[in-house]
Residue frames as qw, qx, qy, qz and C-alpha x, y, z in Angstrom:
[[0.897, -0.184, 0.248, 0.317, 193.43, 25.05, -109.73],
 [0.065, -0.754, 0.432, 0.491, 196.74, 26.17, -111.04],
 [0.701, 0.526, -0.357, -0.324, 197.71, 25.00, -114.57],
 [0.286, 0.436, -0.848, 0.089, 200.41, 22.59, -113.32],
 [0.392, -0.042, 0.787, -0.474, 198.11, 20.99, -110.71],
 [0.747, 0.399, 0.130, -0.516, 195.41, 20.56, -113.39],
 [0.564, 0.541, -0.595, -0.187, 197.97, 18.94, -115.71],
 [0.002, -0.311, 0.910, -0.274, 199.15, 16.56, -112.95],
 [0.584, 0.155, 0.591, -0.536, 195.53, 15.58, -112.14],
 [0.735, 0.499, -0.134, -0.439, 194.78, 15.07, -115.82],
 [0.358, 0.510, -0.781, -0.029, 197.89, 12.93, -116.22],
 [0.186, -0.146, 0.896, -0.377, 197.05, 10.68, -113.21],
 [0.637, 0.299, 0.447, -0.551, 193.35, 10.40, -113.99],
 [0.645, 0.555, -0.343, -0.399, 194.10, 9.75, -117.66],
 [0.212, 0.409, -0.886, 0.048, 196.59, 7.00, -116.84],
 [0.321, 0.005, 0.842, -0.433, 194.23, 5.31, -114.37],
 [0.647, 0.403, 0.332, -0.555, 191.11, 5.51, -116.56],
 [0.658, 0.602, -0.310, -0.329, 192.74, 4.62, -119.88],
 [0.930, -0.198, 0.273, 0.146, 195.43, 2.20, -118.77],
 [0.628, 0.714, -0.113, 0.287, 197.87, 3.97, -121.09],
 [0.759, -0.402, -0.054, 0.509, 201.51, 4.20, -120.04],
 [0.331, 0.843, 0.070, 0.417, 202.09, 7.78, -121.16],
 [0.600, -0.249, -0.246, 0.719, 204.94, 9.89, -119.79],
 [0.065, -0.096, 0.026, 0.993, 203.32, 13.25, -120.71],
 [0.268, 0.717, 0.626, -0.147, 200.10, 15.13, -121.34],
 [0.229, 0.282, 0.289, 0.886, 199.56, 17.77, -123.94],
 [0.027, -0.602, -0.513, 0.611, 197.90, 20.76, -122.26],
 [0.324, 0.590, 0.534, 0.512, 195.80, 22.48, -124.94],
 [0.159, -0.954, -0.250, 0.042, 195.24, 25.60, -122.84],
 [0.365, -0.784, 0.315, 0.392, 198.99, 26.24, -122.66],
 [0.720, 0.657, -0.181, -0.131, 199.85, 24.64, -125.99],
 [0.155, 0.654, -0.724, 0.155, 202.60, 22.50, -124.58],
 [0.818, -0.094, -0.566, 0.028, 203.57, 19.01, -123.43],
 [0.420, -0.694, 0.433, -0.392, 204.07, 18.47, -119.69],
 [0.627, 0.273, -0.725, 0.078, 206.48, 15.62, -118.93],
 [0.709, -0.521, 0.278, -0.386, 206.06, 13.25, -115.95],
 [0.489, 0.322, -0.805, 0.092, 208.06, 10.33, -114.64],
 [0.298, -0.227, 0.722, -0.582, 207.16, 7.69, -112.08],
 [0.122, -0.168, -0.974, -0.089, 204.42, 5.19, -111.29],
 [0.500, -0.068, 0.062, -0.861, 200.61, 5.35, -111.26],
 [0.253, -0.163, -0.950, -0.078, 198.29, 2.64, -109.91],
 [0.462, -0.602, -0.473, -0.448, 194.83, 2.41, -108.27],
 [0.705, -0.620, -0.301, 0.168, 196.52, 2.35, -104.84],
 [0.547, -0.580, 0.092, 0.596, 199.63, 4.46, -105.24],
 [0.472, 0.841, 0.090, 0.248, 200.84, 7.49, -107.20],
 [0.541, -0.632, 0.191, 0.521, 204.46, 8.62, -107.21],
 [0.614, 0.614, 0.276, 0.411, 205.19, 10.92, -110.14],
 [0.377, -0.475, 0.041, 0.794, 207.56, 13.80, -110.81],
 [0.373, 0.878, 0.298, -0.031, 206.35, 16.84, -112.71],
 [0.657, 0.007, 0.170, 0.735, 209.37, 17.93, -114.77],
 [0.131, 0.706, 0.283, 0.636, 207.66, 21.17, -115.80],
 [0.434, -0.839, -0.052, -0.324, 207.15, 22.23, -112.20],
 [0.364, 0.474, -0.668, 0.443, 210.14, 20.38, -110.73],
 [0.431, -0.305, 0.534, -0.660, 208.02, 18.76, -108.02],
 [0.070, -0.063, -0.995, 0.010, 206.63, 15.44, -106.88],
 [0.630, -0.119, -0.043, -0.766, 202.92, 14.60, -106.93],
 [0.388, 0.091, -0.915, 0.052, 202.24, 11.52, -104.88],
 [0.538, -0.229, 0.402, -0.704, 199.93, 9.71, -102.49],
 [0.109, -0.002, -0.992, -0.063, 197.91, 6.58, -101.96],
 [0.597, 0.016, 0.202, -0.776, 194.46, 5.20, -101.49],
 [0.264, 0.048, 0.962, 0.054, 192.19, 2.32, -102.53],
 [0.343, 0.583, 0.733, -0.068, 189.36, 1.59, -104.89],
 [0.336, 0.592, 0.372, 0.631, 190.25, 4.55, -107.14],
 [0.272, -0.943, -0.128, -0.142, 190.05, 7.05, -104.20],
 [0.716, 0.149, -0.205, 0.650, 193.40, 8.70, -103.82],
 [0.314, -0.930, -0.067, 0.179, 194.73, 11.26, -101.37],
 [0.722, 0.384, 0.025, 0.575, 197.56, 13.08, -103.16],
 [0.344, -0.820, -0.026, 0.456, 200.01, 15.82, -102.20],
 [0.580, 0.723, 0.041, 0.373, 201.55, 18.29, -104.62],
 [0.686, -0.430, -0.113, 0.577, 204.98, 19.12, -103.23],
 [0.350, 0.298, 0.191, 0.867, 205.49, 22.15, -105.48],
 [0.264, -0.581, -0.197, -0.744, 202.40, 23.87, -104.10],
 [0.101, 0.100, -0.783, 0.606, 202.46, 22.16, -100.69],
 [0.576, 0.005, 0.293, -0.763, 198.83, 21.14, -100.62],
 [0.412, 0.082, 0.905, -0.071, 196.56, 18.08, -100.86],
 [0.502, 0.193, -0.391, -0.747, 194.40, 16.99, -103.74],
 [0.593, 0.060, 0.762, -0.254, 191.74, 14.31, -103.50],
 [0.384, 0.328, -0.598, -0.623, 191.07, 12.28, -106.63],
 [0.654, 0.108, 0.688, -0.296, 188.36, 9.68, -107.20],
 [0.295, 0.336, -0.671, -0.592, 188.51, 7.65, -110.44],
 [0.609, 0.159, 0.712, -0.313, 185.58, 5.40, -111.32],
 [0.695, 0.502, 0.491, 0.156, 185.69, 3.83, -114.75],
 [0.485, 0.390, 0.250, 0.742, 186.28, 6.62, -117.22],
 [0.182, -0.868, -0.188, -0.422, 184.94, 9.36, -114.92],
 [0.570, -0.108, -0.458, 0.674, 186.79, 11.24, -112.19],
 [0.187, -0.872, -0.140, -0.430, 186.27, 14.02, -109.67],
 [0.672, -0.181, -0.406, 0.592, 188.00, 15.52, -106.67],
 [0.232, -0.961, -0.150, -0.005, 188.95, 18.55, -104.65],
 [0.570, 0.417, -0.226, 0.672, 191.99, 20.82, -104.81],
 [0.512, -0.704, -0.378, 0.313, 192.73, 22.02, -101.29],
 [0.455, -0.123, 0.061, 0.880, 195.13, 24.69, -102.50],
 [0.106, -0.138, -0.263, -0.949, 192.43, 26.67, -104.25],
 [0.335, 0.225, 0.703, -0.586, 189.45, 25.13, -102.37],
 [0.557, 0.365, -0.229, -0.710, 187.86, 24.09, -105.66],
 [0.783, 0.113, 0.600, -0.116, 186.14, 20.98, -106.95],
 [0.257, 0.469, -0.620, -0.575, 186.90, 19.44, -110.35],
 [0.787, 0.165, 0.567, -0.177, 185.42, 16.61, -112.42],
 [0.275, 0.583, -0.546, -0.535, 186.10, 15.05, -115.77],
 [0.926, 0.188, 0.283, -0.163, 186.10, 12.17, -118.12],
 [0.220, -0.504, 0.728, 0.411, 188.61, 10.15, -120.14],
 [0.832, 0.462, 0.199, -0.235, 187.92, 8.89, -123.67],
 [0.847, 0.399, -0.087, 0.340, 190.87, 6.91, -125.05],
 [0.606, -0.025, -0.185, 0.773, 193.84, 9.29, -124.68],
 [0.015, -0.552, -0.137, -0.822, 191.72, 12.40, -124.35],
 [0.333, -0.404, -0.660, 0.539, 191.11, 13.91, -120.93],
 [0.112, -0.650, -0.271, -0.701, 188.42, 16.54, -120.32],
 [0.399, -0.297, -0.606, 0.621, 188.66, 18.30, -116.95],
 [0.148, -0.795, -0.296, -0.509, 186.13, 20.84, -115.61],
 [0.375, -0.029, -0.477, 0.794, 187.62, 23.16, -112.99],
 [0.206, -0.786, -0.581, -0.055, 184.76, 24.58, -110.86],
 [0.395, -0.634, -0.107, 0.656, 187.06, 27.26, -109.44],
 [0.152, -0.242, 0.433, 0.855, 187.74, 28.58, -112.97],
 [0.594, 0.507, 0.409, -0.473, 184.25, 27.67, -114.28],
 [0.426, 0.678, -0.445, -0.401, 185.99, 26.30, -117.37],
 [0.982, 0.100, 0.161, 0.024, 186.73, 23.08, -119.27],
 [0.067, -0.746, 0.617, 0.240, 190.36, 22.09, -119.98],
 [0.945, 0.296, -0.053, -0.129, 191.48, 19.53, -122.52],
 [0.294, -0.652, 0.688, 0.124, 194.50, 17.23, -122.37],
 [0.890, 0.326, -0.256, -0.188, 195.81, 14.42, -124.46],
 [0.738, -0.485, 0.458, 0.100, 197.97, 11.49, -123.22]]
């Protein structure tokens, strides 16, 4: 996954799993905040990534969302169940999984074989 897609996924998964109304995530791998605007719910996501200048949106039900990153022009599937999440990034053909603990989001990118940390 690219850094901005990872940050967008961490933001959406973090919002859904924690219930927090954050407008940004801190990306520890890049040492910076990534700002977002828009709405996130279990059935609909419509956010704007100000860092990338692109929308990240989609819909679904029961925590299973089919999303589209307009900056990279590809789909991302995201499944959130409780404080755990997983999915698939069609742009890099890689799986990811993670967990949310309070405002902390831990995402494992199987394509990079690496953990990434975010904070809401």
